[in-house]
C-alpha positions as CSV (number, residue, x, y, z in Angstrom):
1,M,0.0,0.0,0.0
2,G,1.1,3.6,-0.3
3,P,2.2,6.2,-0.3
4,I,1.0,7.1,3.2
5,S,2.4,10.7,2.6
6,L,0.2,12.1,-0.1
7,T,2.3,15.1,-0.8
8,Q,5.5,16.6,0.8
9,D,3.2,18.8,3.0
10,A,0.3,16.5,3.8
11,A,-0.3,13.0,4.8
12,L,-3.2,10.7,5.3
13,H,-3.2,11.0,9.1
14,D,-3.3,14.8,9.0
15,V,-6.2,16.6,10.7
16,K,-6.2,20.3,10.0
17,A,-8.2,23.1,11.4
18,P,-9.2,26.0,9.1
19,A,-6.4,28.6,9.0
20,A,-7.0,31.7,11.3
21,T,-5.5,34.0,8.7
22,P,-4.5,33.8,5.0
23,E,-0.9,34.3,6.1
24,A,-1.1,31.2,8.3
25,G,-1.6,29.1,5.1
26,P,-4.6,27.0,4.3
27,G,-5.6,24.4,6.8
28,Q,-7.3,22.5,4.0
29,Q,-4.6,20.4,2.3
30,H,-6.7,18.9,-0.6
31,V,-9.8,19.5,-2.7
32,L,-12.8,18.3,-0.7
33,G,-14.1,15.0,-2.1
34,T,-10.7,13.9,-3.3
35,R,-10.4,10.1,-3.2
36,V,-7.2,8.1,-2.9
37,D,-6.9,4.3,-3.4
38,F,-4.2,2.2,-1.7
39,S,-3.5,-1.2,-3.2
40,A,-3.4,-4.4,-1.2
41,S,-0.2,-5.3,0.5
42,S,1.4,-8.6,1.7
43,S,2.4,-6.9,5.0
44,D,0.8,-4.6,7.6
45,D,1.3,-0.9,6.6
46,T,1.3,1.7,9.4
47,I,-1.1,4.6,8.8
48,A,-0.9,6.4,12.1
49,Y,-0.2,6.2,15.8
50,I,-3.4,6.9,17.8
51,A,-3.9,7.9,21.4
52,T,-5.5,5.2,23.6
53,A,-7.7,5.5,26.7
54,T,-4.5,6.4,28.7
55,P,-3.2,9.0,26.2
56,P,-0.1,11.2,26.1
57,A,-0.5,14.6,27.7
58,G,-2.6,17.0,25.6
59,L,-4.5,14.3,23.8
60,V,-7.6,12.2,24.3
61,A,-8.4,8.7,23.2
62,G,-8.8,8.6,19.4
63,D,-6.5,11.6,18.6
64,V,-3.7,11.2,16.1
65,F,-0.4,11.3,17.9
66,A,1.9,10.9,14.8
67,G,2.2,9.5,11.4
68,P,4.4,6.7,10.2
69,G,7.2,9.1,9.3
70,Y,7.6,10.3,13.0
71,S,11.3,10.7,13.6
72,D,11.6,9.7,17.2
73,L,11.1,5.9,17.1
74,T,12.4,5.6,20.7
75,N,9.6,7.7,22.0
76,I,7.1,5.9,19.7
77,N,8.2,2.5,21.0
78,T,8.1,3.7,24.7
79,L,4.6,5.1,24.3
80,V,3.4,1.9,22.5
81,A,4.9,-0.2,25.2
82,A,3.2,1.9,27.9
83,G,-0.2,1.6,26.3
84,S,-0.5,5.4,25.7
85,I,-0.7,5.0,21.8
86,E,-1.4,2.2,19.4
87,K,-0.4,1.5,15.9
88,F,-3.2,1.7,13.4
89,V,-2.5,-0.3,10.3
90,S,-3.9,-1.5,7.0
91,P,-3.7,-5.2,7.6
92,A,-1.8,-7.5,5.3
93,N,-3.7,-9.3,2.5
94,A,-6.9,-7.3,3.3
95,G,-7.6,-6.0,-0.1
96,G,-6.5,-2.3,0.1
97,Q,-8.3,0.8,1.1
98,T,-10.1,3.8,-0.3
99,W,-10.2,7.1,1.5
100,I,-12.1,10.4,0.9
101,Y,-11.2,14.0,2.0
102,V,-13.9,15.8,4.0
103,Q,-14.6,18.6,6.4
104,A,-16.4,17.8,9.7
105,G,-19.7,19.7,10.4
106,E,-19.6,18.6,13.9
107,A,-17.1,16.8,16.2
108,I,-16.6,13.2,14.9
109,A,-15.1,10.5,17.1
110,R,-12.8,7.7,16.0
111,G,-14.9,4.8,14.5
112,E,-18.1,6.9,13.8
113,A,-19.7,6.6,10.4
114,V,-20.4,9.8,8.6
115,M,-22.8,11.2,5.9
116,L,-23.0,14.3,3.9
117,D,-24.6,17.4,5.4
118,V,-27.1,18.1,2.6
119,T,-27.5,21.7,3.8
120,A,-23.8,22.6,3.2
121,A,-24.3,23.8,-0.4
122,G,-22.8,20.7,-2.1
123,A,-19.5,20.8,-0.2
124,M,-18.1,17.6,1.3
125,V,-19.1,18.5,4.9
126,V,-20.0,15.5,7.0
127,L,-22.1,14.7,10.1
128,K,-22.6,11.6,12.2
129,A,-24.6,9.2,10.0
130,T,-28.2,8.6,10.9
131,D,-28.9,6.1,8.1
132,A,-26.5,3.4,6.8
133,S,-27.7,4.0,3.3
134,K,-26.1,7.5,3.5
135,V,-22.8,6.5,5.0
136,I,-19.8,7.8,2.9
137,G,-17.0,6.8,5.2
138,V,-15.9,6.0,8.7
139,A,-13.5,8.3,10.8
140,Q,-10.4,6.4,11.8
141,W,-9.3,9.1,14.3
142,N,-11.1,12.0,16.0
143,I,-12.0,14.9,13.8
144,P,-12.9,18.2,15.6
145,N,-15.7,20.3,14.3
146,T,-14.7,22.3,11.1
147,N,-11.5,20.3,10.7
148,Y,-10.4,18.7,7.4
149,A,-9.4,15.0,7.4
150,W,-9.5,11.7,5.5
151,V,-12.1,9.1,6.3
152,L,-12.1,5.5,5.2
153,C,-14.9,4.5,2.7
154,A,-13.7,1.1,1.7
155,G,-11.4,-1.5,3.3
156,V,-10.6,-2.9,6.7
157,G,-10.7,-0.3,9.5
158,K,-12.2,0.5,12.9
159,V,-15.9,1.1,13.7
160,K,-17.2,2.3,17.0
161,S,-19.9,-0.1,18.2
162,A,-22.9,1.0,20.2
163,G,-23.1,-2.4,21.9
164,A,-22.5,-6.0,21.3
165,L,-21.5,-7.3,17.9
166,A,-20.9,-10.8,16.6
167,Q,-18.2,-11.7,14.0
168,G,-20.0,-11.5,10.6
169,D,-22.7,-9.1,11.7
170,L,-23.8,-6.6,9.0
171,L,-23.6,-3.0,10.3
172,A,-26.3,-0.3,10.5
173,T,-26.2,3.0,12.3
174,T,-28.5,5.7,13.7
175,T,-25.9,7.8,15.7
176,G,-22.7,7.3,13.8
177,E,-22.0,4.2,15.9
178,A,-22.3,0.6,14.6
179,A,-25.1,-1.7,15.5
180,T,-26.2,-5.1,14.0
181,A,-28.4,-4.5,11.0
182,A,-31.9,-6.0,10.9
183,A,-32.9,-8.0,7.9
184,G,-33.5,-5.8,4.9
185,V,-31.9,-2.8,6.4
186,P,-29.1,-1.0,4.4
187,T,-25.5,-1.7,5.7
188,Y,-22.1,-0.1,5.4
189,G,-19.8,-2.8,6.7
190,L,-19.2,-6.2,8.2
191,S,-17.9,-6.8,11.8
192,L,-14.7,-8.9,11.8
193,E,-14.9,-9.4,15.5
194,T,-17.2,-10.6,18.4
195,V,-17.4,-8.0,21.2
196,P,-19.7,-8.1,24.3
197,G,-20.4,-4.4,24.4
198,A,-19.5,-0.9,23.1
199,S,-16.0,-1.1,21.7
200,L,-13.8,-0.2,18.7
201,V,-14.2,-3.1,16.4
202,D,-12.3,-4.3,13.2
203,A,-14.6,-4.2,10.3
204,S,-14.7,-4.5,6.5
205,I,-16.2,-1.2,5.5
206,H,-18.0,-0.7,2.2
207,A,-19.5,2.8,2.3
208,L,-20.7,4.8,-0.7
209,G,-17.7,7.1,-0.8
């Protein structure tokens, strides 16, 4: 898979707030709605390091700590060993991924499914999804309100479950969080794990994009 760095100045894990002034440079790094496809790989590919429930100072669970090009590997290894961050990867032999560039219309948490805000004049502004048939992607890290970021619309990633899921359950949503889809209800993914309650779950995602 790759490249993880999309340009010299921007990478897949970047979450950018709108610039306060023109002199500060644009927070937006790509044209909204841009899609990028990463091919399948025979090895795990690191996408980002994400804060856990015991995060480094200044972060909360689900925030991006760093990308794969972070220079201080000693610090990375120490924080991973301490459980403060975890490596988020595109798994080997999982079929690749497709991502889409959006702007958050509200705060989006890691693993929440998103849909377009149809009141946003055609822009790729997203809200927590209320209907699986409208899901265009799933956030793989926290995205603060108004920030720009990439969301995963196809491939293996994380979803935030509202409760228990069984391996093989098709996924629906009413709040951005995943739940088992009833028969005949639109779905946006498939759970790859069994969990007894609310959790971050590995899933095969197949959103509209």
